[in-house]
C-alpha positions in Angstrom: -18.8 -1.2 26.7 -15.1 -0.3 27.1 -13.4 -2.1 29.9 -11.1 -0.7 32.6 -7.9 -2.4 33.8 -5.0 -1.7 31.5 -5.0 1.7 29.8 -5.5 2.1 26.1 -1.8 2.8 25.4 -0.8 -0.4 27.3 -3.4 -2.4 25.4 -2.0 -1.2 22.1 1.5 -1.9 23.1 0.6 -5.5 24.3 -1.5 -6.2 21.2 -4.8 -6.5 23.2 -7.8 -5.6 21.1 -10.5 -6.0 23.8 -11.6 -2.7 25.2 -10.4 -0.8 22.1 -12.7 0.4 19.4 -10.3 2.0 16.8 -7.7 -0.7 16.1 -6.5 -0.3 12.5 -7.1 1.9 9.4 -10.5 1.6 7.9 -10.9 -1.1 5.3 -13.8 -2.9 3.5 -15.7 -5.2 5.8 -14.4 -8.8 5.6 -17.9 -10.2 5.8 -17.3 -12.3 2.6 -14.5 -14.1 4.4 -16.2 -14.5 7.8 -19.9 -14.9 6.9 -21.6 -17.9 8.6 -23.4 -20.5 6.5 -27.1 -21.1 7.1 -28.1 -24.3 8.9 -31.1 -26.5 8.2 -33.6 -28.3 10.4 -36.3 -27.0 12.8 -35.3 -23.9 14.6 -36.6 -22.2 17.8 -38.6 -18.9 17.5 -36.3 -15.9 18.0 -37.7 -12.6 19.2 -35.5 -9.6 18.4 -36.1 -6.0 19.4 -34.5 -2.9 18.0 -34.9 0.4 20.0 -34.6 3.3 17.7 -34.3 7.1 18.1 -32.8 9.5 15.5 -30.4 7.1 13.7 -31.6 7.8 10.2 -28.1 7.3 8.8 -27.9 3.7 10.0 -31.3 2.3 10.9 -32.1 1.1 7.4 -28.9 -1.0 7.2 -29.7 -2.4 10.7 -33.1 -3.5 9.7 -31.8 -5.0 6.5 -29.2 -7.0 8.3 -32.0 -8.6 10.3 -34.7 -9.1 7.6 -32.1 -10.3 5.1 -31.2 -13.2 7.4 -33.9 -15.5 6.1 -34.4 -17.0 9.5 -37.5 -19.3 9.4 -39.2 -18.3 12.7 -38.4 -14.7 13.6 -40.4 -12.1 15.5 -38.9 -8.7 14.9 -40.0 -5.6 16.8 -38.8 -2.1 16.1 -39.6 0.5 18.9 -39.0 4.0 17.7 -39.4 6.9 20.2 -40.9 9.3 17.7 -37.7 10.2 15.8 -37.6 13.5 14.1 -34.7 12.9 11.6 -36.4 10.8 9.0 -35.9 7.5 10.8 -39.7 6.8 11.0 -40.0 7.0 7.3 -37.1 4.6 6.8 -38.5 2.1 9.3 -42.1 2.3 7.9 -40.6 1.5 4.5 -40.1 -2.0 5.8 -43.7 -2.5 6.7 -45.0 -5.8 5.3 -41.6 -7.6 5.6 -42.4 -9.4 8.8 -41.5 -6.6 11.2 -43.8 -5.1 13.9 -43.3 -1.4 14.0 -44.3 0.8 17.0 -43.8 4.6 16.9 -44.4 5.8 20.4 -42.7 7.9 23.1 -40.7 6.1 25.7 -38.6 7.0 28.8 -35.4 5.7 27.3 -33.7 2.7 25.8 -34.5 0.2 28.6 -38.2 1.3 28.5 -38.2 0.8 24.7 -36.8 -2.7 25.1 -39.3 -3.6 27.8 -42.2 -2.5 25.5 -40.8 -4.6 22.7 -40.2 -7.8 24.7 -43.7 -7.5 26.4 -45.1 -8.4 22.9 -42.6 -11.2 22.2 -43.3 -14.9 22.3 -40.1 -16.4 21.2 -38.1 -19.1 23.1 -34.9 -17.2 22.3 -34.5 -13.4 22.8 -32.1 -10.7 21.9 -31.8 -7.1 20.9 -30.0 -5.0 18.3 -29.4 -1.3 18.5 -30.4 0.8 15.6 -26.8 1.6 14.5 -25.4 -2.0 14.8 -25.7 -5.0 12.4 -26.0 -8.8 12.4 -23.6 -10.7 10.2 -25.1 -13.0 7.5 -26.1 -16.3 8.9 -26.0 -15.2 12.5 -29.6 -16.0 13.4 -29.3 -19.5 11.9 -26.1 -20.2 13.9 -27.7 -18.9 17.1 -30.9 -20.8 16.6 -29.1 -24.0 15.8 -26.9 -23.6 18.9 -29.9 -23.3 21.2 -31.7 -26.2 19.5 -28.7 -28.5 19.9 -27.8 -27.4 23.5 -31.0 -27.4 25.5 -29.0 -26.9 28.8 -27.6 -23.5 27.7 -29.4 -20.3 28.7 -27.2 -17.6 27.2 -25.0 -17.6 24.1 -22.7 -14.8 22.9 -20.1 -14.6 20.2 -17.4 -12.2 18.9 -17.6 -8.7 17.5 -16.6 -6.9 14.3 -16.2 -3.1 14.6 -17.0 -0.6 11.8 -16.9 3.1 11.5 -19.8 5.4 10.5 -19.1 4.6 6.8 -19.4 0.9 7.4 -15.6 0.3 7.1 -14.0 -2.3 9.3 -11.7 -0.8 12.0 -11.4 -3.7 14.5 -12.6 -6.9 16.1 -13.0 -8.5 19.5 -12.2 -12.1 19.7 -13.0 -13.4 23.1 -11.1 -16.4 24.6 -14.2 -18.0 26.2 -16.5 -17.4 29.1 -15.4 -16.4 32.6 -18.4 -15.9 34.9 -16.3 -14.6 37.8 -14.5 -12.0 35.7 -17.8 -11.0 34.2 -18.9 -9.7 37.6 -16.1 -7.2 37.5 -15.8 -6.2 33.8 -18.1 -6.8 30.8 -16.5 -7.8 27.5 -19.7 -9.5 26.2 -20.6 -8.0 22.8 -24.2 -7.0 23.3 -25.2 -7.3 19.7 -24.0 -11.0 19.7 -25.8 -12.1 22.8 -29.1 -14.1 22.9 -30.8 -15.8 25.8 -33.7 -18.2 26.6 -37.1 -17.0 27.8 -36.8 -19.2 30.9 -33.8 -17.3 32.3 -35.3 -14.0 31.3 -38.4 -14.8 33.4 -36.3 -16.1 36.3 -34.3 -12.8 36.3 -37.4 -10.6 36.4 -38.3 -10.3 32.7 -37.4 -6.7 32.4 -34.5 -4.3 31.8 -33.7 -2.0 34.6 -35.1 1.4 33.4 -32.8 3.2 35.8 -29.9 2.1 33.7 -28.8 4.5 31.0 -25.5 2.9 29.8 -25.0 -0.5 31.5 -28.5 -2.0 31.1 -27.1 -5.0 29.2 -24.4 -5.7 31.8 -27.0 -5.3 34.6 -29.2 -7.9 32.9 -26.2 -10.3 32.5 -25.4 -10.0 36.2 -29.0 -10.9 37.1 -28.7 -13.9 34.7 -25.7 -15.0 36.6 -27.5 -14.6 40.0 -30.4 -16.6 38.5 -28.0 -19.6 37.7 -27.9 -19.1 34.0 -25.7 -21.4 31.9 -23.5 -19.2 29.7 -21.6 -20.3 26.6 -19.3 -18.3 24.3 -19.2 -19.4 20.7 -16.0 -18.5 18.7 -18.0 -17.2 15.7 -18.0 -13.5 14.7 -21.8 -12.8 15.0 -22.4 -9.1 15.4 -21.2 -5.7 14.1 -20.7 -2.8 16.5 -20.7 0.6 14.8 -18.5 3.4 16.2 -19.6 6.9 15.4 -19.5 10.3 17.2 -23.2 10.6 18.1 -23.6 7.2 19.8 -24.6 7.1 23.4 -22.0 4.7 24.5 -19.3 7.2 23.7 -21.0 10.5 24.5 -22.3 9.6 27.9 -19.7 7.1 29.1 -17.7 9.5 31.4 -20.8 11.4 32.5 -22.9 8.4 33.6 -21.5 5.1 32.5 -18.6 4.9 34.9 -20.9 5.6 37.9 -23.4 2.9 36.7 -20.6 0.3 36.3 -19.1 1.1 39.7 -22.5 0.7 41.3 -23.1 -2.7 39.6 -19.7 -4.0 40.8 -20.8 -3.2 44.4 -24.3 -4.6 44.0 -23.3 -7.9 42.4 -20.1 -8.7 44.2 -17.6 -7.7 41.5 -15.1 -6.4 44.0 -15.3 -9.4 46.4 -12.3 -11.2 45.0 -9.8 -8.4 46.0 -7.6 -6.3 43.8 -4.7 -8.7 43.3 -6.9 -11.7 42.4 -9.0 -9.5 40.1 -5.8 -8.2 38.4 -4.4 -11.7 37.9 -7.7 -13.1 36.5 -8.1 -10.2 34.2 -4.5 -10.5 33.0 -5.0 -14.3 32.3 -8.2 -13.5 30.3 -6.5 -10.8 28.2 -3.5 -13.1 27.5 -5.9 -15.8 26.4 -7.6 -13.3 24.2 -4.3 -12.5 22.4 -3.8 -16.2 21.7 -7.4 -16.6 20.4 -7.1 -13.5 18.3 -3.8 -14.6 16.7 -5.4 -18.0 15.9 -8.4 -16.2 14.3 -6.0 -14.1 12.2 -4.1 -17.1 11.0 -7.3 -19.0 10.1 -8.7 -15.9 8.3 -5.6 -15.5 6.2 -5.7 -19.2 5.2 -9.4 -18.8 4.1 -8.5 -15.7 2.0 -5.6 -17.5 0.4 -7.9 -20.4 -0.7 -10.3 -18.0 -2.5 
């Protein structure tokens, strides 16, 4: 979700990419340069859910980005709310590829996610919206991280941003994890976040079905209250698609702002006071600029070596 604090013009002037979706002119996706290698060895079972409704333009590519991962122990559930635009036919075209497909009415995205996760058995869990993508090798990297760090409950990475044609238009390179700031503003790229079943169960094992826009942040805040151990990995893991019909743009001003304000009050996001919040937020955004510049330098070096 977009974050408040500095305005969009100020972010552009200061070279801050976080909170901005349109950052540069569309160009071919740089997946070839930033793709992650697969990793061997035993992996935990990952349960992934995709809620779907009337995204026929994108849902096929979403499913392929998951099923093409080649992850050795994946449970994949697609919950479609009886789409009427041809999405059902696209989804059913993947029957037999290791995906469990449910076409049934639901009361919204959170309800669809709860229906999917009620059938899941994986130690590691996550969800991917029907217009977003996973980068190649992402599930191997996530599975290996959880395997090698048993103390960690939640992992999230960085975000690539594309337009409705799949052209790259931006990226979010986060500087690390800040649990205190996370109670005030959510920069976690949802499509890059995975969590362990144990913290899901401690936090209530459900998405809040009253949430329309900020359901992922509400879950994160419950994870924090449940004592979850968070880690940010500096890998580009997920792809967030920007297009005119997506809920996160169409309904943000109508409902999203109210939901986020209510969550700040409910989970103590305003307890630090405005000056301390401003200073902490500023330090985080400055650290983001440093991390983003280092990413750009390393990416340019990799391209030069090809």
